[in-house]
PyMOL commands that place a pseudoatom at each C-alpha (Angstrom):
pseudoatom trace, name=CA, resn=GLN, resi=1, chain=A, elem=C, hetatm=0, pos=[120.376, 123.188, 116.116]
pseudoatom trace, name=CA, resn=VAL, resi=2, chain=A, elem=C, hetatm=0, pos=[124.413, 122.480, 117.021]
pseudoatom trace, name=CA, resn=ARG, resi=3, chain=A, elem=C, hetatm=0, pos=[124.274, 120.934, 120.840]
pseudoatom trace, name=CA, resn=LEU, resi=4, chain=A, elem=C, hetatm=0, pos=[127.226, 119.910, 122.488]
pseudoatom trace, name=CA, resn=VAL, resi=5, chain=A, elem=C, hetatm=0, pos=[126.628, 117.694, 125.659]
pseudoatom trace, name=CA, resn=GLU, resi=6, chain=A, elem=C, hetatm=0, pos=[129.162, 116.337, 128.067]
pseudoatom trace, name=CA, resn=SER, resi=7, chain=A, elem=C, hetatm=0, pos=[129.636, 113.841, 130.898]
pseudoatom trace, name=CA, resn=GLY, resi=8, chain=A, elem=C, hetatm=0, pos=[132.021, 112.001, 132.564]
pseudoatom trace, name=CA, resn=GLY, resi=9, chain=A, elem=C, hetatm=0, pos=[133.169, 114.563, 135.245]
pseudoatom trace, name=CA, resn=GLY, resi=10, chain=A, elem=C, hetatm=0, pos=[133.030, 113.915, 138.297]
pseudoatom trace, name=CA, resn=LEU, resi=11, chain=A, elem=C, hetatm=0, pos=[135.175, 113.532, 141.505]
pseudoatom trace, name=CA, resn=VAL, resi=12, chain=A, elem=C, hetatm=0, pos=[138.378, 110.963, 141.759]
pseudoatom trace, name=CA, resn=GLN, resi=13, chain=A, elem=C, hetatm=0, pos=[141.471, 110.748, 143.820]
pseudoatom trace, name=CA, resn=ALA, resi=14, chain=A, elem=C, hetatm=0, pos=[144.815, 112.497, 142.603]
pseudoatom trace, name=CA, resn=GLY, resi=15, chain=A, elem=C, hetatm=0, pos=[146.284, 109.933, 140.047]
pseudoatom trace, name=CA, resn=GLY, resi=16, chain=A, elem=C, hetatm=0, pos=[143.044, 108.434, 138.864]
pseudoatom trace, name=CA, resn=SER, resi=17, chain=A, elem=C, hetatm=0, pos=[141.904, 108.745, 135.633]
pseudoatom trace, name=CA, resn=LEU, resi=18, chain=A, elem=C, hetatm=0, pos=[138.948, 109.373, 134.741]
pseudoatom trace, name=CA, resn=ARG, resi=19, chain=A, elem=C, hetatm=0, pos=[137.377, 109.665, 130.687]
pseudoatom trace, name=CA, resn=LEU, resi=20, chain=A, elem=C, hetatm=0, pos=[134.595, 112.716, 129.675]
pseudoatom trace, name=CA, resn=SER, resi=21, chain=A, elem=C, hetatm=0, pos=[132.913, 112.103, 126.572]
pseudoatom trace, name=CA, resn=CYS, resi=22, chain=A, elem=C, hetatm=0, pos=[131.036, 114.964, 124.212]
pseudoatom trace, name=CA, resn=ALA, resi=23, chain=A, elem=C, hetatm=0, pos=[128.134, 114.047, 122.150]
pseudoatom trace, name=CA, resn=ALA, resi=24, chain=A, elem=C, hetatm=0, pos=[127.593, 116.594, 119.728]
pseudoatom trace, name=CA, resn=SER, resi=25, chain=A, elem=C, hetatm=0, pos=[124.492, 116.961, 117.027]
pseudoatom trace, name=CA, resn=GLY, resi=26, chain=A, elem=C, hetatm=0, pos=[123.135, 119.406, 114.252]
pseudoatom trace, name=CA, resn=ILE, resi=27, chain=A, elem=C, hetatm=0, pos=[126.766, 119.182, 112.423]
pseudoatom trace, name=CA, resn=PHE, resi=28, chain=A, elem=C, hetatm=0, pos=[128.300, 117.711, 109.740]
pseudoatom trace, name=CA, resn=PHE, resi=29, chain=A, elem=C, hetatm=0, pos=[130.784, 116.154, 112.814]
pseudoatom trace, name=CA, resn=ARG, resi=30, chain=A, elem=C, hetatm=0, pos=[133.513, 114.136, 110.634]
pseudoatom trace, name=CA, resn=ILE, resi=31, chain=A, elem=C, hetatm=0, pos=[134.473, 117.045, 108.913]
pseudoatom trace, name=CA, resn=ALA, resi=32, chain=A, elem=C, hetatm=0, pos=[135.033, 119.043, 112.114]
pseudoatom trace, name=CA, resn=GLY, resi=33, chain=A, elem=C, hetatm=0, pos=[137.972, 120.210, 114.477]
pseudoatom trace, name=CA, resn=MET, resi=34, chain=A, elem=C, hetatm=0, pos=[136.583, 119.147, 118.123]
pseudoatom trace, name=CA, resn=ALA, resi=35, chain=A, elem=C, hetatm=0, pos=[138.941, 120.393, 121.283]
pseudoatom trace, name=CA, resn=TRP, resi=36, chain=A, elem=C, hetatm=0, pos=[138.600, 120.328, 124.754]
pseudoatom trace, name=CA, resn=TYR, resi=37, chain=A, elem=C, hetatm=0, pos=[138.878, 123.336, 127.026]
pseudoatom trace, name=CA, resn=ARG, resi=38, chain=A, elem=C, hetatm=0, pos=[138.962, 123.987, 131.419]
pseudoatom trace, name=CA, resn=GLN, resi=39, chain=A, elem=C, hetatm=0, pos=[138.435, 126.826, 133.309]
pseudoatom trace, name=CA, resn=ALA, resi=40, chain=A, elem=C, hetatm=0, pos=[139.526, 126.991, 137.538]
pseudoatom trace, name=CA, resn=PRO, resi=41, chain=A, elem=C, hetatm=0, pos=[137.977, 129.194, 139.713]
pseudoatom trace, name=CA, resn=GLY, resi=42, chain=A, elem=C, hetatm=0, pos=[139.008, 132.642, 138.726]
pseudoatom trace, name=CA, resn=LYS, resi=43, chain=A, elem=C, hetatm=0, pos=[141.101, 131.131, 136.379]
pseudoatom trace, name=CA, resn=GLN, resi=44, chain=A, elem=C, hetatm=0, pos=[140.525, 132.089, 132.070]
pseudoatom trace, name=CA, resn=ARG, resi=45, chain=A, elem=C, hetatm=0, pos=[139.422, 129.379, 129.694]
pseudoatom trace, name=CA, resn=GLU, resi=46, chain=A, elem=C, hetatm=0, pos=[142.523, 127.295, 128.617]
pseudoatom trace, name=CA, resn=LEU, resi=47, chain=A, elem=C, hetatm=0, pos=[142.296, 124.660, 125.655]
pseudoatom trace, name=CA, resn=VAL, resi=48, chain=A, elem=C, hetatm=0, pos=[143.590, 121.680, 126.954]
pseudoatom trace, name=CA, resn=ALA, resi=49, chain=A, elem=C, hetatm=0, pos=[143.286, 119.280, 123.286]
pseudoatom trace, name=CA, resn=LEU, resi=50, chain=A, elem=C, hetatm=0, pos=[142.138, 119.237, 119.940]
pseudoatom trace, name=CA, resn=VAL, resi=51, chain=A, elem=C, hetatm=0, pos=[141.322, 116.569, 117.361]
pseudoatom trace, name=CA, resn=THR, resi=52, chain=A, elem=C, hetatm=0, pos=[140.996, 117.235, 113.637]
pseudoatom trace, name=CA, resn=SER, resi=53, chain=A, elem=C, hetatm=0, pos=[139.053, 116.007, 111.211]
pseudoatom trace, name=CA, resn=GLY, resi=54, chain=A, elem=C, hetatm=0, pos=[141.462, 113.737, 110.172]
pseudoatom trace, name=CA, resn=GLY, resi=55, chain=A, elem=C, hetatm=0, pos=[142.365, 112.657, 113.449]
pseudoatom trace, name=CA, resn=SER, resi=56, chain=A, elem=C, hetatm=0, pos=[145.673, 114.766, 114.156]
pseudoatom trace, name=CA, resn=THR, resi=57, chain=A, elem=C, hetatm=0, pos=[146.041, 115.527, 117.832]
pseudoatom trace, name=CA, resn=ASN, resi=58, chain=A, elem=C, hetatm=0, pos=[147.830, 118.534, 120.324]
pseudoatom trace, name=CA, resn=TYR, resi=59, chain=A, elem=C, hetatm=0, pos=[147.768, 118.735, 124.140]
pseudoatom trace, name=CA, resn=ALA, resi=60, chain=A, elem=C, hetatm=0, pos=[148.644, 121.742, 125.688]
pseudoatom trace, name=CA, resn=ASP, resi=61, chain=A, elem=C, hetatm=0, pos=[151.957, 121.594, 127.664]
pseudoatom trace, name=CA, resn=SER, resi=62, chain=A, elem=C, hetatm=0, pos=[150.494, 121.774, 130.930]
pseudoatom trace, name=CA, resn=VAL, resi=63, chain=A, elem=C, hetatm=0, pos=[149.092, 118.008, 130.069]
pseudoatom trace, name=CA, resn=LYS, resi=64, chain=A, elem=C, hetatm=0, pos=[151.644, 116.390, 127.676]
pseudoatom trace, name=CA, resn=GLY, resi=65, chain=A, elem=C, hetatm=0, pos=[153.232, 114.309, 128.985]
pseudoatom trace, name=CA, resn=ARG, resi=66, chain=A, elem=C, hetatm=0, pos=[150.714, 113.071, 131.779]
pseudoatom trace, name=CA, resn=PHE, resi=67, chain=A, elem=C, hetatm=0, pos=[148.032, 111.950, 129.194]
pseudoatom trace, name=CA, resn=THR, resi=68, chain=A, elem=C, hetatm=0, pos=[148.281, 109.418, 126.634]
pseudoatom trace, name=CA, resn=ILE, resi=69, chain=A, elem=C, hetatm=0, pos=[148.975, 110.089, 122.556]
pseudoatom trace, name=CA, resn=SER, resi=70, chain=A, elem=C, hetatm=0, pos=[145.421, 108.423, 122.542]
pseudoatom trace, name=CA, resn=THR, resi=71, chain=A, elem=C, hetatm=0, pos=[144.121, 110.707, 125.648]
pseudoatom trace, name=CA, resn=ILE, resi=72, chain=A, elem=C, hetatm=0, pos=[141.631, 112.742, 122.600]
pseudoatom trace, name=CA, resn=SER, resi=73, chain=A, elem=C, hetatm=0, pos=[139.765, 110.904, 120.050]
pseudoatom trace, name=CA, resn=ARG, resi=74, chain=A, elem=C, hetatm=0, pos=[136.753, 110.388, 117.985]
pseudoatom trace, name=CA, resn=ASP, resi=75, chain=A, elem=C, hetatm=0, pos=[134.333, 108.068, 116.317]
pseudoatom trace, name=CA, resn=ASN, resi=76, chain=A, elem=C, hetatm=0, pos=[132.346, 109.619, 113.613]
pseudoatom trace, name=CA, resn=ALA, resi=77, chain=A, elem=C, hetatm=0, pos=[129.969, 107.153, 114.087]
pseudoatom trace, name=CA, resn=LYS, resi=78, chain=A, elem=C, hetatm=0, pos=[128.547, 107.891, 116.807]
pseudoatom trace, name=CA, resn=ASN, resi=79, chain=A, elem=C, hetatm=0, pos=[129.104, 112.228, 116.772]
pseudoatom trace, name=CA, resn=THR, resi=80, chain=A, elem=C, hetatm=0, pos=[131.188, 112.191, 119.909]
pseudoatom trace, name=CA, resn=VAL, resi=81, chain=A, elem=C, hetatm=0, pos=[134.475, 112.944, 121.497]
pseudoatom trace, name=CA, resn=TYR, resi=82, chain=A, elem=C, hetatm=0, pos=[136.624, 111.599, 124.324]
pseudoatom trace, name=CA, resn=LEU, resi=83, chain=A, elem=C, hetatm=0, pos=[139.251, 112.751, 126.531]
pseudoatom trace, name=CA, resn=GLN, resi=84, chain=A, elem=C, hetatm=0, pos=[140.456, 110.398, 128.300]
pseudoatom trace, name=CA, resn=MET, resi=85, chain=A, elem=C, hetatm=0, pos=[142.998, 112.062, 131.568]
pseudoatom trace, name=CA, resn=SER, resi=86, chain=A, elem=C, hetatm=0, pos=[145.074, 109.943, 134.043]
pseudoatom trace, name=CA, resn=SER, resi=87, chain=A, elem=C, hetatm=0, pos=[147.589, 110.900, 136.277]
pseudoatom trace, name=CA, resn=LEU, resi=88, chain=A, elem=C, hetatm=0, pos=[145.314, 113.359, 137.543]
pseudoatom trace, name=CA, resn=LYS, resi=89, chain=A, elem=C, hetatm=0, pos=[146.367, 116.240, 139.687]
pseudoatom trace, name=CA, resn=PRO, resi=90, chain=A, elem=C, hetatm=0, pos=[144.603, 118.802, 141.912]
pseudoatom trace, name=CA, resn=ASP, resi=91, chain=A, elem=C, hetatm=0, pos=[145.964, 121.296, 139.509]
pseudoatom trace, name=CA, resn=ASP, resi=92, chain=A, elem=C, hetatm=0, pos=[143.391, 119.457, 137.130]
pseudoatom trace, name=CA, resn=THR, resi=93, chain=A, elem=C, hetatm=0, pos=[140.170, 119.992, 139.345]
pseudoatom trace, name=CA, resn=ALA, resi=94, chain=A, elem=C, hetatm=0, pos=[137.946, 122.559, 136.637]
pseudoatom trace, name=CA, resn=VAL, resi=95, chain=A, elem=C, hetatm=0, pos=[134.914, 122.791, 134.114]
pseudoatom trace, name=CA, resn=TYR, resi=96, chain=A, elem=C, hetatm=0, pos=[135.876, 120.928, 131.015]
pseudoatom trace, name=CA, resn=TYR, resi=97, chain=A, elem=C, hetatm=0, pos=[133.882, 121.894, 127.654]
pseudoatom trace, name=CA, resn=CYS, resi=98, chain=A, elem=C, hetatm=0, pos=[133.831, 120.957, 124.964]
pseudoatom trace, name=CA, resn=ASN, resi=99, chain=A, elem=C, hetatm=0, pos=[133.911, 122.751, 121.817]
pseudoatom trace, name=CA, resn=ILE, resi=100, chain=A, elem=C, hetatm=0, pos=[134.049, 123.142, 118.146]
pseudoatom trace, name=CA, resn=TYR, resi=101, chain=A, elem=C, hetatm=0, pos=[137.374, 124.417, 117.568]
pseudoatom trace, name=CA, resn=GLN, resi=102, chain=A, elem=C, hetatm=0, pos=[137.082, 127.648, 116.936]
pseudoatom trace, name=CA, resn=SER, resi=103, chain=A, elem=C, hetatm=0, pos=[134.027, 128.399, 116.761]
pseudoatom trace, name=CA, resn=THR, resi=104, chain=A, elem=C, hetatm=0, pos=[131.447, 129.544, 119.359]
pseudoatom trace, name=CA, resn=TYR, resi=105, chain=A, elem=C, hetatm=0, pos=[129.822, 126.437, 120.429]
pseudoatom trace, name=CA, resn=TRP, resi=106, chain=A, elem=C, hetatm=0, pos=[130.183, 125.199, 123.396]
pseudoatom trace, name=CA, resn=GLY, resi=107, chain=A, elem=C, hetatm=0, pos=[128.741, 122.566, 125.338]
pseudoatom trace, name=CA, resn=GLN, resi=108, chain=A, elem=C, hetatm=0, pos=[127.343, 122.901, 129.084]
pseudoatom trace, name=CA, resn=GLY, resi=109, chain=A, elem=C, hetatm=0, pos=[130.473, 122.066, 130.789]
pseudoatom trace, name=CA, resn=THR, resi=110, chain=A, elem=C, hetatm=0, pos=[131.016, 118.815, 133.534]
pseudoatom trace, name=CA, resn=GLN, resi=111, chain=A, elem=C, hetatm=0, pos=[132.877, 119.640, 136.631]
pseudoatom trace, name=CA, resn=VAL, resi=112, chain=A, elem=C, hetatm=0, pos=[135.978, 117.762, 137.459]
pseudoatom trace, name=CA, resn=THR, resi=113, chain=A, elem=C, hetatm=0, pos=[137.164, 117.053, 140.754]
pseudoatom trace, name=CA, resn=VAL, resi=114, chain=A, elem=C, hetatm=0, pos=[140.176, 116.561, 141.860]
pseudoatom trace, name=CA, resn=SER, resi=115, chain=A, elem=C, hetatm=0, pos=[140.974, 115.513, 145.145]
pseudoatom trace, name=CA, resn=THR, resi=116, chain=A, elem=C, hetatm=0, pos=[144.492, 115.068, 147.469]
for i in range(1, 116): cmd.bond("trace and resi %d" % i, "trace and resi %d" % (i + 1))
show_as sticks, trace
zoom trace
């Protein structure tokens, strides 16, 4: 059974940082591309970042320039993918979801709220 469990969300002030984690089970993690999406109230879910099985990364235009090149990372030994977010803005407030890229497997989401 595939399971994705996110953690690390919370309330942070604008300009602050958070690190989200997603622990995966039930899959051969090291060959899976993994992604983070987010969904703000009243908006569609959007891709934030992805990391391929080979470690290549890509980021949405909305977060480029504020997140460092190592923002999304994976630890195959722990079956975990991370999303390090910095310079957070109120517009980053959303539920963040972990996803096996281009699959129908999703985590339950973790709320990130950025206050002014």
